[in-house]
N, C-alpha and C positions, 0 to 999 in steps of 0.2 A: 886508587880507583874506588869510588863509592859503589856499594852493592845496591841492587834494586830492593825496594820495599815490597814485600809480599803481604797481601791481605787474604787471610783464610775467612771465607764468607760464612757468617753465622746466621743460618735461617732455621735452626732447630732440628737439623736432620743429620748432623755429621759427627765423625770421629775427630773432633777438633783438636783436643789436647794431644793426641798421639801424633798428628801431623805437625803441630807446633813444636813438640819435643824433637821430632826428626829434623826439622829445619834448624832448631837451636843447636843440635849436635854438629851440624855442618856450618855453624856460625852464619846463618842467613837471617837478616833482620826480618821479622814477621810479627804480625799481630792477628788476633781473632777479633772480627768486628761484623756487626750487622748494620753499621751506620753508613748512610750514603756518603757523607763527607770523607770517610776513610777510604771507601771504594774509589771515589773520584780522584784521590791523591795517590792511589796505589800505582806502582809500576807493573806489578803482575798480580793475578788473582788465582786463588784455588777454590773451587766449588766442590766440597766433599759431599758425602751423602750415604746414609744407610736407612733403608725403610721403603715406604710405599710411594710410588711415583706421584700419584694424585695428591698426596699429602705434601710432598716436596714442592710441587707447583703451587698449591694453595698457600703454603707458607711463604714462598717467594712473592706471591701477589699481595698477601696481607702485610708483608714487610715494607711494601712500597719501593722495593729495590729494582723491579723489572725495568723501568725506564732508565735508571742509572746504569744497570748492567748492559742494556741494549746500546746505549751511547758509548760506554767504555769499551765494549768488546767489538761491536759491529761498526761503529763510526771511528772511534779513536784507535781501534785495532790493538788494544792492550792484550798481551798474552794471558790466556786463562787455561788452567788445568782442571778438568773435571775428573773426579775419582768415584768409581763405582756408580751409585745413583746419580752423582753429579754429572758423569759422562752421559748417562741415559737421558737426563733432562735436556741435553743439547738437541735431542732428536725431535721430530715433528709430532710424534704421538706415542702412546704406550697402550698395549692391551691390558695393562694393570690399571683398572679403574676407567679404561677407555678415555684417558685424559690427554689433552694437547700438551706438547712440550714447548720448549723455547724455539724450536724450528731452525736452529743455527746449522744443523747438519741434515742433509737429505737422507734420513734414516728413520726407522721405527724401532721401538723397544718391544720385545715380545718374549713370551715365556718358553723355556725349554719344554719340548714335548717328546717324550720317549717312554717306552715301557720299562719301568724300573726292574721288573722281574727278568725281562729279556736281556737288558743291558748290564744289570748289576749296578747301575748308577742311581744315585739319590739326589734329591733336591732339598735344600739348596746345594749348588756346586760349592763345596767348602774344602779348603786346603790348598796344597801346593800343586801348581801345574806349570807347564812350560809354554813359551811363546815361540812362534815361527815368524821371523821378520820377513815381510813381503815388500817393504819399501823403505828407503832411507829417510830418517827423520832425526833432527837434533835431539829429540826427547830420548832416543835410544842410543846415543853416541857411546861407544865403548862397550856395548852389549851385543851379544850374538844370539842367533836362534838357539833354542833349547835352554835359555836362561829361565830359571824358575821364579814364580811370584805367588803371592797368597791371594786367593779368591774367596769371596762369599757372596753368592748371588743366585737367584732363580730365574732372572730375566737377562736377556742379552740384546745387544744392538745389531740390527740388520741394516747395513748400509746399502742404499740404492746406488750411490756413486762409489764404486769400488776404489776410486783414486784416493778416497779418504781413509782407507784401511792401511795402517802401518804394520800391524802384526796381528796374527790370529792365534787362537788356542782351540784345542779339540776337547770337547766333553760331550760325547754322544753325537754332536755335530761340530763343524768348524764355525767359530764365531769370531767377530772382531774384538780383540782384547786391547789394542792400542789404535787410536784414531788421531788424525790431524787434518784440519782444514785451515790453512793459513796460520793465524795466530791462536786458533782453537785446538787444544790438545785434550785427549781423554784416555784414561786407563780404566779398564774394567776391574783390574786387580787393585789391591791396596798397597801402594808403595811404602806407606808408613809401617806396614806389617811384614815387608818383604826383605828385611835385613839388607845386606850390602847392595844387591841389585836394585832394591827399592830406593835406597839412598842415592844411587847413581842416577835414577830417573829424576828424583827431586832436584839433585844438583844440576843435572842437565837443563831442567826447566828454568832454573834461576840463572845459570851461568853460560849456557851453551848456545846462545843466539836464538832462543825461543821467543 
C-alpha cells in the first residue's frame, strides 16, 4: 500500500524542519514546499506556524497560495492539519492585529486575559500541559485524556460551534487544544515537540482515516 504524500506548507512562519524530521522518523513521505503545484498534488497538508497572526495571513496572501488552499481544502476536501498558529489561521479573525483569518472554522482567535499576579500564570503559555478529550476523532486515536503535549502560545481559539472541539486544555481558562471540522484538523500544541504522544498525532493524521 502506498503512503499519502504530505506537504508541509512553507509560508515563512513555521517550525518546518522539526515537523519534517518527525515525519521522516515514522517513515512518512513528506516535503516542505510553498509551491502551488506541490500543494495541488499533495494527498495531505500540514500548515505549521509560529508568530504573529496578521503576518501569517499576509504571508499566505503574498505567496499566492490562498486560492490553491481554498480549492484543495474546501472543494476537494484534502485533509489538512494546522499546528499552533496554523490552527489559529483557520478561524474567522484574530484580536492579534485585528486581522481576518481563513474562515474555515466558526471561531475567533483571542488573547489569554488573566492577572498573572493572582493566578501565578505567565504568557506565553509555555511547556507541558494535558488535554481532556471531549469528542472522538481519528486524530487522537490511541490517546486518552490527561495525555501531555508541548505548548507555546499567548492566543487561543474560541469556537462558536462547540461540535468542532475535540479536546480542551486548562490554563487559567479552558480552551480548545484540538479541533476538527470534517477534513480540517488543528492542534494548539506542537506535536513535533511532544515526544511519543505527538508522534501518535502525526501518525494518526497520515494513516488513521483523517
